[in-house]
MIMAR-433796 format. One record per residue (C-alpha): x, y, z; residue number from 1; chain; residue in one letter. Coordinates in Angstrom, 2 decimals, m for minus. Layout:
BEGIN
((X,Y,Z),NUM,"A","A")
...
END
This chain:
BEGIN
((m30.02,67.00,39.34),1,"A","M")
((m32.67,68.26,36.95),2,"A","A")
((m32.10,71.65,35.32),3,"A","G")
((m28.53,72.10,36.53),4,"A","T")
((m26.36,74.17,34.23),5,"A","G")
((m28.89,74.61,31.42),6,"A","K")
((m29.37,78.38,31.76),7,"A","K")
((m26.11,79.82,32.95),8,"A","W")
((m24.15,78.76,29.84),9,"A","L")
((m26.56,80.58,27.51),10,"A","I")
((m25.06,83.86,26.29),11,"A","G")
((m21.77,83.16,28.04),12,"A","C")
((m19.77,83.72,24.87),13,"A","G")
((m16.43,82.49,23.54),14,"A","V")
((m14.35,84.08,26.29),15,"A","G")
((m16.30,82.38,29.04),16,"A","C")
((m16.28,79.13,27.11),17,"A","G")
((m12.49,79.24,26.93),18,"A","S")
((m12.26,79.67,30.68),19,"A","L")
((m14.58,76.70,31.18),20,"A","I")
((m12.44,74.54,28.88),21,"A","L")
((m9.28,75.61,30.73),22,"A","L")
((m10.87,74.77,34.07),23,"A","S")
((m11.82,71.33,32.79),24,"A","M")
((m8.32,70.65,31.49),25,"A","L")
((m6.73,71.73,34.75),26,"A","L")
((m9.13,69.47,36.61),27,"A","S")
((m7.85,66.36,34.84),28,"A","I")
((m4.77,66.42,37.07),29,"A","G")
((m6.98,66.73,40.11),30,"A","G")
((m9.03,63.77,38.92),31,"A","A")
((m5.99,61.54,39.24),32,"A","L")
((m6.05,62.15,42.99),33,"A","L")
((m9.54,60.67,43.15),34,"A","L")
((m8.27,57.23,42.19),35,"A","T")
((m6.83,56.81,45.68),36,"A","R")
((m10.09,57.02,47.69),37,"A","P")
((m12.00,55.15,44.99),38,"A","M")
((m9.41,52.37,44.83),39,"A","N")
((m9.54,52.04,48.61),40,"A","R")
((m13.33,51.79,48.39),41,"A","A")
((m13.10,49.06,45.73),42,"A","V")
((m10.58,47.04,47.73),43,"A","E")
((m12.56,47.35,50.96),44,"A","S")
((m15.67,46.23,49.07),45,"A","Q")
((m13.91,43.13,47.76),46,"A","K")
((m12.62,42.28,51.23),47,"A","E")
((m16.06,42.73,52.80),48,"A","L")
((m17.74,40.54,50.17),49,"A","A")
((m15.12,37.82,50.53),50,"A","S")
((m15.82,37.61,54.27),51,"A","R")
((m19.59,38.10,54.46),52,"A","F")
((m20.94,37.54,50.95),53,"A","G")
((m22.38,39.90,48.39),54,"A","E")
((m25.23,42.28,49.20),55,"A","R")
((m27.62,40.34,46.96),56,"A","D")
((m27.16,36.95,48.65),57,"A","T")
((m28.01,37.76,52.30),58,"A","Y")
((m30.99,36.02,53.91),59,"A","T")
((m32.60,38.02,56.74),60,"A","P")
((m33.37,35.67,59.65),61,"A","P")
((m36.86,35.14,60.99),62,"A","A")
((m35.95,36.86,64.28),63,"A","T")
((m34.11,40.19,64.61),64,"A","M")
((m31.49,39.93,67.33),65,"A","D")
((m30.75,43.06,69.38),66,"A","N")
((m27.03,42.53,68.93),67,"A","S")
((m27.39,43.05,65.16),68,"A","R")
((m29.16,46.38,65.70),69,"A","I")
((m26.33,47.42,68.01),70,"A","E")
((m23.81,46.41,65.35),71,"A","A")
((m25.68,48.47,62.76),72,"A","F")
((m25.65,51.50,65.05),73,"A","L")
((m21.91,51.08,65.58),74,"A","A")
((m21.41,51.27,61.82),75,"A","V")
((m23.66,54.32,61.53),76,"A","R")
((m21.70,56.01,64.32),77,"A","R")
((m18.59,55.82,62.11),78,"A","E")
((m20.35,56.81,58.88),79,"A","V")
((m22.07,59.90,60.29),80,"A","I")
((m18.69,61.62,60.63),81,"A","G")
((m18.82,62.35,56.88),82,"A","S")
((m22.19,64.10,57.03),83,"A","C")
((m20.89,67.69,57.20),84,"A","D")
((m18.77,67.18,54.09),85,"A","E")
((m21.76,65.90,52.12),86,"A","F")
((m23.88,68.81,53.35),87,"A","R")
((m21.32,71.28,52.04),88,"A","E")
((m21.16,69.51,48.67),89,"A","I")
((m24.94,69.41,48.40),90,"A","T")
((m25.17,73.13,49.23),91,"A","D")
((m22.83,73.93,46.33),92,"A","R")
((m24.98,72.02,43.86),93,"A","F")
((m28.12,73.64,45.18),94,"A","R")
((m26.54,77.09,44.88),95,"A","A")
((m25.99,76.49,41.18),96,"A","M")
((m29.57,75.32,40.79),97,"A","D")
((m30.79,78.54,42.41),98,"A","E")
((m28.74,80.55,39.91),99,"A","L")
((m30.02,78.29,37.13),100,"A","D")
((m33.64,78.89,38.06),101,"A","Q")
((m33.40,82.65,38.62),102,"A","G")
((m35.42,85.01,36.48),103,"A","G")
((m32.49,87.16,35.31),104,"A","D")
((m29.57,86.13,33.15),105,"A","Q")
((m26.54,85.74,35.45),106,"A","P")
((m23.43,87.86,34.98),107,"A","S")
((m20.14,86.39,33.81),108,"A","A")
((m18.81,86.64,37.36),109,"A","G")
((m21.78,84.72,38.74),110,"A","E")
((m21.39,82.07,36.05),111,"A","V")
((m17.68,81.57,36.77),112,"A","L")
((m18.28,81.54,40.51),113,"A","G")
((m20.99,78.94,40.09),114,"A","S")
((m18.80,76.90,37.75),115,"A","L")
((m15.96,76.90,40.24),116,"A","K")
((m18.27,75.84,43.04),117,"A","G")
((m19.95,73.02,41.16),118,"A","V")
((m16.70,71.64,39.71),119,"A","M")
((m15.20,71.66,43.18),120,"A","G")
((m18.32,69.96,44.49),121,"A","A")
((m18.23,67.31,41.75),122,"A","A")
((m14.64,66.34,42.52),123,"A","F")
((m15.28,66.65,46.23),124,"A","G")
((m18.26,64.34,45.97),125,"A","M")
((m16.29,61.64,44.14),126,"A","A")
((m13.56,61.70,46.78),127,"A","G")
((m16.09,61.82,49.62),128,"A","A")
((m17.98,58.85,48.16),129,"A","M")
((m14.79,56.82,48.05),130,"A","G")
((m13.81,57.79,51.59),131,"A","D")
((m17.20,57.19,53.21),132,"A","V")
((m17.63,53.86,51.41),133,"A","T")
((m14.27,52.74,52.79),134,"A","T")
((m15.19,53.91,56.29),135,"A","V")
((m18.50,52.06,56.07),136,"A","R")
((m16.99,48.84,54.72),137,"A","N")
((m14.24,48.79,57.35),138,"A","E")
((m16.79,49.45,60.11),139,"A","A")
((m19.00,46.67,58.74),140,"A","L")
((m16.09,44.23,58.77),141,"A","A")
((m15.16,45.25,62.31),142,"A","E")
((m18.75,44.61,63.44),143,"A","N")
((m19.02,41.35,61.48),144,"A","R")
((m21.81,42.60,59.24),145,"A","M")
((m22.09,42.25,55.47),146,"A","G")
((m23.56,44.83,53.11),147,"A","L")
((m26.67,42.69,52.65),148,"A","G")
((m27.54,42.71,56.36),149,"A","E")
((m26.70,46.42,56.54),150,"A","Y")
((m29.02,47.12,53.58),151,"A","T")
((m31.82,45.11,55.20),152,"A","W")
((m31.69,46.95,58.53),153,"A","I")
((m31.15,50.34,56.84),154,"A","Y")
((m34.12,50.13,54.47),155,"A","V")
((m36.58,48.63,56.92),156,"A","M")
((m35.68,50.98,59.78),157,"A","S")
((m34.86,54.30,58.11),158,"A","Y")
((m37.12,54.14,55.06),159,"A","N")
((m39.99,51.93,56.18),160,"A","S")
((m40.35,52.48,59.92),161,"A","M")
((m39.12,56.10,60.15),162,"A","L")
((m40.41,57.21,56.73),163,"A","G")
((m37.12,58.79,55.60),164,"A","L")
((m36.70,59.12,51.84),165,"A","S")
((m33.64,57.63,50.11),166,"A","P")
((m33.66,60.58,47.65),167,"A","N")
((m32.99,63.66,49.75),168,"A","T")
((m29.56,64.91,48.72),169,"A","G")
((m28.14,66.01,45.38),170,"A","I")
((m30.59,64.04,43.26),171,"A","D")
((m33.64,65.37,45.11),172,"A","S")
((m35.82,64.73,42.03),173,"A","N")
((m35.07,61.03,42.10),174,"A","G")
((m38.66,60.01,42.79),175,"A","G")
((m40.38,58.26,45.66),176,"A","P")
((m38.12,55.47,46.78),177,"A","G")
((m35.90,52.84,45.25),178,"A","Y")
((m35.85,51.56,41.70),179,"A","R")
((m33.71,49.42,39.44),180,"A","G")
((m31.12,47.08,40.91),181,"A","H")
((m31.47,48.36,44.49),182,"A","K")
((m35.22,47.80,44.41),183,"A","L")
((m34.68,44.26,43.11),184,"A","Q")
((m32.19,43.62,45.90),185,"A","T")
((m34.73,44.79,48.49),186,"A","I")
((m37.49,42.63,46.99),187,"A","I")
((m35.19,39.60,47.02),188,"A","D")
((m34.29,40.25,50.66),189,"A","L")
((m37.97,40.42,51.58),190,"A","M")
((m38.76,37.17,49.78),191,"A","E")
((m35.85,35.34,51.41),192,"A","R")
((m36.99,36.71,54.78),193,"A","H")
((m40.43,35.28,54.06),194,"A","A")
((m38.84,31.90,53.37),195,"A","D")
((m37.06,32.10,56.73),196,"A","A")
((m40.38,32.87,58.43),197,"A","L")
((m41.98,29.86,56.77),198,"A","D")
((m39.19,27.67,58.12),199,"A","R")
((m39.84,29.19,61.57),200,"A","A")
((m43.53,28.23,61.28),201,"A","D")
((m44.75,31.83,60.89),202,"A","E")
((m46.88,31.56,57.72),203,"A","P")
((m48.98,34.69,58.33),204,"A","E")
((m45.94,36.88,58.79),205,"A","L")
((m44.34,35.32,55.72),206,"A","A")
((m47.46,36.11,53.73),207,"A","K")
((m47.35,39.81,54.67),208,"A","S")
((m43.73,40.12,53.50),209,"A","W")
((m44.42,38.32,50.22),210,"A","R")
((m47.47,40.45,49.48),211,"A","E")
((m45.49,43.66,50.04),212,"A","E")
((m42.64,42.36,47.87),213,"A","A")
((m45.13,41.57,45.09),214,"A","A")
((m46.63,45.06,45.38),215,"A","S")
((m43.20,46.67,45.02),216,"A","L")
((m42.49,44.50,41.99),217,"A","R")
((m45.70,45.67,40.30),218,"A","R")
((m45.02,49.34,41.04),219,"A","Q")
((m41.39,49.04,39.90),220,"A","D")
((m40.35,51.70,42.43),221,"A","Q")
((m40.99,52.64,46.03),222,"A","G")
((m40.26,51.80,49.66),223,"A","I")
((m41.42,48.69,51.51),224,"A","P")
((m44.36,49.34,53.83),225,"A","F")
((m44.44,53.04,52.95),226,"A","A")
((m47.32,53.44,55.42),227,"A","D")
((m44.93,52.55,58.25),228,"A","G")
((m46.73,49.33,59.15),229,"A","R")
((m43.70,47.05,59.17),230,"A","V")
((m44.56,43.55,60.45),231,"A","P")
((m43.82,42.99,64.15),232,"A","P")
((m41.03,40.46,63.61),233,"A","D")
((m38.88,43.44,62.54),234,"A","F")
((m40.59,46.52,64.00),235,"A","S")
((m40.94,45.36,67.61),236,"A","E")
((m37.25,44.66,68.31),237,"A","P")
((m36.15,47.77,66.38),238,"A","V")
((m38.65,50.25,67.87),239,"A","A")
((m36.66,50.92,71.10),240,"A","P")
((m33.70,52.02,68.95),241,"A","Y")
((m35.52,54.59,66.80),242,"A","C")
((m34.11,57.59,68.67),243,"A","R")
((m30.54,56.37,68.19),244,"A","K")
((m31.23,55.52,64.57),245,"A","L")
((m32.36,59.10,63.86),246,"A","K")
((m29.25,60.44,65.58),247,"A","K")
((m27.01,58.64,63.10),248,"A","F")
((m28.97,59.51,59.94),249,"A","Y")
((m27.76,62.03,57.35),250,"A","C")
((m30.19,63.05,54.60),251,"A","A")
((m27.41,64.39,52.36),252,"A","E")
((m25.69,60.99,52.33),253,"A","M")
((m28.84,58.93,51.89),254,"A","A")
((m28.35,58.45,48.14),255,"A","E")
((m24.93,56.88,48.72),256,"A","F")
((m25.41,54.96,51.97),257,"A","D")
((m26.08,51.60,50.31),258,"A","L")
((m23.77,51.91,47.32),259,"A","N")
((m21.20,49.41,46.21),260,"A","R")
((m18.18,50.90,44.42),261,"A","V")
((m16.70,48.82,41.63),262,"A","E")
((m14.03,49.47,39.04),263,"A","K")
((m14.64,48.66,35.39),264,"A","K")
((m11.73,49.46,33.13),265,"A","G")
((m10.68,53.02,33.91),266,"A","L")
((m14.02,54.04,35.42),267,"A","S")
((m15.70,53.57,38.79),268,"A","Y")
((m19.33,52.65,39.29),269,"A","H")
((m21.32,53.31,42.46),270,"A","A")
((m24.64,51.46,42.56),271,"A","H")
END
């Protein structure tokens, strides 16, 4: 989150700095508790991938079946239960940004209050990410859906059809749409979907998906069909479900909805 913490440390002094160091040391013990939700997330991710394949290998079929939209909504119904927790965490980060961007130098009490809030939010976010990822993965397994299919329906319905940004929570300055590995995953999904359309003798539809994928590749960031004009092979079967889709959307979780959690050495990576 751009700008966070840059101003309120200025002029804090040695006494305040000592309190910050003490808070950080005390938090190390609390960090050990975070390994539990993160380990559960890692294990649930491995189990999901072993049953339904990795996110990057899914091939969207030429025809969207209503039963798959219903399965997606069933997963979202479980995930949305974590929304209030993410809203509270996001509010804490935003409160520190407001202090950071204020015209006057904050008092020591304001600094320490902000520090306490943001450190609590940081640890809370890590635990919440682990918990919600586990909930999502278990719901996906129960509904016989892999993360690749979930990503496909999520991006094309929430981001493309409904115009909802993937960068609306803590990292609100993240830019317009996806980038990096997630963008490449989306492009690959679109190209494999085009291949499926070719096999179904739908060359014009396949062409529209390939052209949009090529456009995203050139831009190196963005959302597919940002104008909302998603081809009818996806948009027509999904359109009747838009009201339900909105009901199970949480802007504060949007940055984490598609994440995989993996453990590398002693650290965890969500991407």
